[in-house]
MARMARLUM-938367 format. One record per residue (C-alpha): residue number from 1; x, z, y; residue in one letter. Coordinates in Angstrom, 2 decimals. Layout:
N
<node pos="NUM" px="X" pz="Z" py="Y" code="a"/>
...
This chain:
146
<node pos="1" px="135.57" pz="81.26" py="120.36" code="x"/>
<node pos="2" px="135.15" pz="84.50" py="122.22" code="x"/>
<node pos="3" px="134.30" pz="83.82" py="126.32" code="x"/>
<node pos="4" px="135.50" pz="87.07" py="127.62" code="x"/>
<node pos="5" px="137.54" pz="89.00" py="130.50" code="x"/>
<node pos="6" px="137.32" pz="91.22" py="133.88" code="x"/>
<node pos="7" px="139.53" pz="92.84" py="135.84" code="x"/>
<node pos="8" px="138.85" pz="95.66" py="137.77" code="x"/>
<node pos="9" px="140.72" pz="95.53" py="141.26" code="x"/>
<node pos="10" px="140.75" pz="98.67" py="143.59" code="x"/>
<node pos="11" px="141.05" pz="98.17" py="147.32" code="x"/>
<node pos="12" px="143.51" pz="100.05" py="149.80" code="x"/>
<node pos="13" px="139.89" pz="101.77" py="151.24" code="x"/>
<node pos="14" px="138.92" pz="103.29" py="147.60" code="x"/>
<node pos="15" px="136.54" pz="101.13" py="146.76" code="x"/>
<node pos="16" px="137.14" pz="98.37" py="143.65" code="x"/>
<node pos="17" px="135.16" pz="95.27" py="142.94" code="x"/>
<node pos="18" px="135.00" pz="93.29" py="139.81" code="x"/>
<node pos="19" px="136.72" pz="90.20" py="139.47" code="x"/>
<node pos="20" px="135.82" pz="87.95" py="136.57" code="x"/>
<node pos="21" px="137.91" pz="85.68" py="134.86" code="x"/>
<node pos="22" px="137.36" pz="83.54" py="131.54" code="x"/>
<node pos="23" px="139.18" pz="82.53" py="129.37" code="x"/>
<node pos="24" px="138.27" pz="80.75" py="126.16" code="x"/>
<node pos="25" px="139.76" pz="81.48" py="122.50" code="x"/>
<node pos="26" px="139.10" pz="79.43" py="119.74" code="x"/>
<node pos="27" px="139.47" pz="79.29" py="116.03" code="x"/>
<node pos="28" px="140.53" pz="76.63" py="113.89" code="x"/>
<node pos="29" px="137.09" pz="75.27" py="113.03" code="x"/>
<node pos="30" px="135.88" pz="75.19" py="116.76" code="x"/>
<node pos="31" px="138.79" pz="73.33" py="117.92" code="x"/>
<node pos="32" px="138.11" pz="70.87" py="115.42" code="x"/>
<node pos="33" px="134.33" pz="70.37" py="117.18" code="x"/>
<node pos="34" px="135.42" pz="70.48" py="120.79" code="x"/>
<node pos="35" px="137.69" pz="68.09" py="120.21" code="x"/>
<node pos="36" px="134.97" pz="65.59" py="117.90" code="x"/>
<node pos="37" px="133.25" pz="66.18" py="121.60" code="x"/>
<node pos="38" px="135.93" pz="64.89" py="123.49" code="x"/>
<node pos="39" px="136.71" pz="61.81" py="121.10" code="x"/>
<node pos="40" px="132.65" pz="61.56" py="121.44" code="x"/>
<node pos="41" px="133.08" pz="61.27" py="125.17" code="x"/>
<node pos="42" px="136.30" pz="59.08" py="125.15" code="x"/>
<node pos="43" px="133.63" pz="56.90" py="123.42" code="x"/>
<node pos="44" px="131.11" pz="56.57" py="125.61" code="x"/>
<node pos="45" px="133.48" pz="56.49" py="128.59" code="x"/>
<node pos="46" px="134.28" pz="52.70" py="126.69" code="x"/>
<node pos="47" px="130.16" pz="51.67" py="125.70" code="x"/>
<node pos="48" px="131.74" pz="52.13" py="122.02" code="x"/>
<node pos="49" px="128.19" pz="53.31" py="120.14" code="x"/>
<node pos="50" px="130.14" pz="53.70" py="116.61" code="x"/>
<node pos="51" px="132.84" pz="55.57" py="117.49" code="x"/>
<node pos="52" px="129.99" pz="57.56" py="119.26" code="x"/>
<node pos="53" px="128.48" pz="57.45" py="115.53" code="x"/>
<node pos="54" px="130.94" pz="58.87" py="113.72" code="x"/>
<node pos="55" px="129.82" pz="62.46" py="114.23" code="x"/>
<node pos="56" px="126.51" pz="62.04" py="113.60" code="x"/>
<node pos="57" px="124.98" pz="63.52" py="110.28" code="x"/>
<node pos="58" px="122.50" pz="59.68" py="108.43" code="x"/>
<node pos="59" px="119.54" pz="62.39" py="109.51" code="x"/>
<node pos="60" px="120.89" pz="63.84" py="112.76" code="x"/>
<node pos="61" px="118.14" pz="64.66" py="114.96" code="x"/>
<node pos="62" px="117.91" pz="64.08" py="118.41" code="x"/>
<node pos="63" px="115.69" pz="65.42" py="121.40" code="x"/>
<node pos="64" px="117.33" pz="63.62" py="124.89" code="x"/>
<node pos="65" px="117.18" pz="65.11" py="127.98" code="x"/>
<node pos="66" px="113.32" pz="63.76" py="129.27" code="x"/>
<node pos="67" px="112.08" pz="64.18" py="125.35" code="x"/>
<node pos="68" px="112.70" pz="61.43" py="123.79" code="x"/>
<node pos="69" px="112.91" pz="61.45" py="119.85" code="x"/>
<node pos="70" px="115.14" pz="60.28" py="117.75" code="x"/>
<node pos="71" px="116.01" pz="60.96" py="114.11" code="x"/>
<node pos="72" px="118.19" pz="58.97" py="112.08" code="x"/>
<node pos="73" px="121.91" pz="57.35" py="112.33" code="x"/>
<node pos="74" px="121.13" pz="54.21" py="112.55" code="x"/>
<node pos="75" px="117.65" pz="54.61" py="114.84" code="x"/>
<node pos="76" px="120.34" pz="56.19" py="117.35" code="x"/>
<node pos="77" px="123.47" pz="53.33" py="116.53" code="x"/>
<node pos="78" px="120.74" pz="50.68" py="118.21" code="x"/>
<node pos="79" px="119.10" pz="53.33" py="121.10" code="x"/>
<node pos="80" px="123.21" pz="53.57" py="121.85" code="x"/>
<node pos="81" px="124.10" pz="49.60" py="121.40" code="x"/>
<node pos="82" px="121.50" pz="49.15" py="123.39" code="x"/>
<node pos="83" px="122.55" pz="51.48" py="126.33" code="x"/>
<node pos="84" px="125.45" pz="50.40" py="125.69" code="x"/>
<node pos="85" px="124.67" pz="46.40" py="126.28" code="x"/>
<node pos="86" px="124.09" pz="45.68" py="129.17" code="x"/>
<node pos="87" px="125.11" pz="48.00" py="132.15" code="x"/>
<node pos="88" px="126.17" pz="50.47" py="130.28" code="x"/>
<node pos="89" px="125.25" pz="54.77" py="131.85" code="x"/>
<node pos="90" px="129.00" pz="57.30" py="131.73" code="x"/>
<node pos="91" px="127.69" pz="60.10" py="130.46" code="x"/>
<node pos="92" px="129.99" pz="63.79" py="128.64" code="x"/>
<node pos="93" px="128.71" pz="67.08" py="127.38" code="x"/>
<node pos="94" px="131.42" pz="69.62" py="128.08" code="x"/>
<node pos="95" px="130.98" pz="72.12" py="126.02" code="x"/>
<node pos="96" px="130.88" pz="75.96" py="127.19" code="x"/>
<node pos="97" px="129.84" pz="77.74" py="123.86" code="x"/>
<node pos="98" px="131.49" pz="76.73" py="119.95" code="x"/>
<node pos="99" px="130.22" pz="79.34" py="117.29" code="x"/>
<node pos="100" px="130.95" pz="79.16" py="113.73" code="x"/>
<node pos="101" px="128.63" pz="80.70" py="111.65" code="x"/>
<node pos="102" px="129.86" pz="83.28" py="108.88" code="x"/>
<node pos="103" px="129.63" pz="80.38" py="105.91" code="x"/>
<node pos="104" px="131.68" pz="77.96" py="107.84" code="x"/>
<node pos="105" px="129.67" pz="75.25" py="107.11" code="x"/>
<node pos="106" px="127.47" pz="75.90" py="110.60" code="x"/>
<node pos="107" px="128.58" pz="75.67" py="113.83" code="x"/>
<node pos="108" px="126.25" pz="76.18" py="117.14" code="x"/>
<node pos="109" px="127.95" pz="74.12" py="119.81" code="x"/>
<node pos="110" px="126.38" pz="74.64" py="123.85" code="x"/>
<node pos="111" px="126.84" pz="73.12" py="127.57" code="x"/>
<node pos="112" px="126.20" pz="71.14" py="129.88" code="x"/>
<node pos="113" px="125.86" pz="67.60" py="130.14" code="x"/>
<node pos="114" px="125.93" pz="65.21" py="133.14" code="x"/>
<node pos="115" px="125.76" pz="61.65" py="134.21" code="x"/>
<node pos="116" px="128.98" pz="60.54" py="135.85" code="x"/>
<node pos="117" px="127.14" pz="56.89" py="136.62" code="x"/>
<node pos="118" px="123.24" pz="58.88" py="137.76" code="x"/>
<node pos="119" px="122.54" pz="62.06" py="139.41" code="x"/>
<node pos="120" px="120.95" pz="63.54" py="135.47" code="x"/>
<node pos="121" px="122.52" pz="66.57" py="134.53" code="x"/>
<node pos="122" px="121.58" pz="69.62" py="132.10" code="x"/>
<node pos="123" px="121.86" pz="71.85" py="129.33" code="x"/>
<node pos="124" px="122.36" pz="70.73" py="125.67" code="x"/>
<node pos="125" px="122.75" pz="72.36" py="122.64" code="x"/>
<node pos="126" px="123.76" pz="70.78" py="119.01" code="x"/>
<node pos="127" px="124.03" pz="71.74" py="115.34" code="x"/>
<node pos="128" px="126.86" pz="70.99" py="113.54" code="x"/>
<node pos="129" px="127.33" pz="71.11" py="109.51" code="x"/>
<node pos="130" px="130.90" pz="70.38" py="107.56" code="x"/>
<node pos="131" px="130.65" pz="68.55" py="104.69" code="x"/>
<node pos="132" px="133.50" pz="67.54" py="102.51" code="x"/>
<node pos="133" px="135.66" pz="69.18" py="105.37" code="x"/>
<node pos="134" px="134.45" pz="67.10" py="107.92" code="x"/>
<node pos="135" px="132.12" pz="68.37" py="110.68" code="x"/>
<node pos="136" px="129.26" pz="65.86" py="111.83" code="x"/>
<node pos="137" px="126.20" pz="66.79" py="113.92" code="x"/>
<node pos="138" px="122.97" pz="67.00" py="112.72" code="x"/>
<node pos="139" px="120.81" pz="67.90" py="115.77" code="x"/>
<node pos="140" px="121.19" pz="68.06" py="119.25" code="x"/>
<node pos="141" px="118.85" pz="68.76" py="122.12" code="x"/>
<node pos="142" px="119.38" pz="68.03" py="125.80" code="x"/>
<node pos="143" px="117.39" pz="69.57" py="128.35" code="x"/>
<node pos="144" px="117.17" pz="67.51" py="131.64" code="x"/>
<node pos="145" px="117.45" pz="69.62" py="134.75" code="x"/>
<node pos="146" px="117.77" pz="67.60" py="137.98" code="x"/>
């Protein structure tokens, strides 16, 4: 994915200022990961743990915003089911960059996360791995910045 663009504006008094405009150009593989993230966010909104988990590798490792560590799809799926059981929080991950590795097997995603139902927010990064033609999350790191 490429993020860049810059414009120079010349003012009438011969001074110039730089106006930045950001555009995002993604290759096909990055668009697939972007769509998977959007689907995962939609599953969270519906409190659908299985819908979120469909994008995880069996041996996924997640470090939560406060430093909790979770290893394995089965363990993490139970965490999500418990979280959604009573008063489900609504949060989303908003990617700002998705980079596909030269091999086409690994990808890096980074961006912001935030709760819509709480004041928690922060940054995150995720490692994706393409297995049998499907992109799956291998690991995620969340850092709380609230």
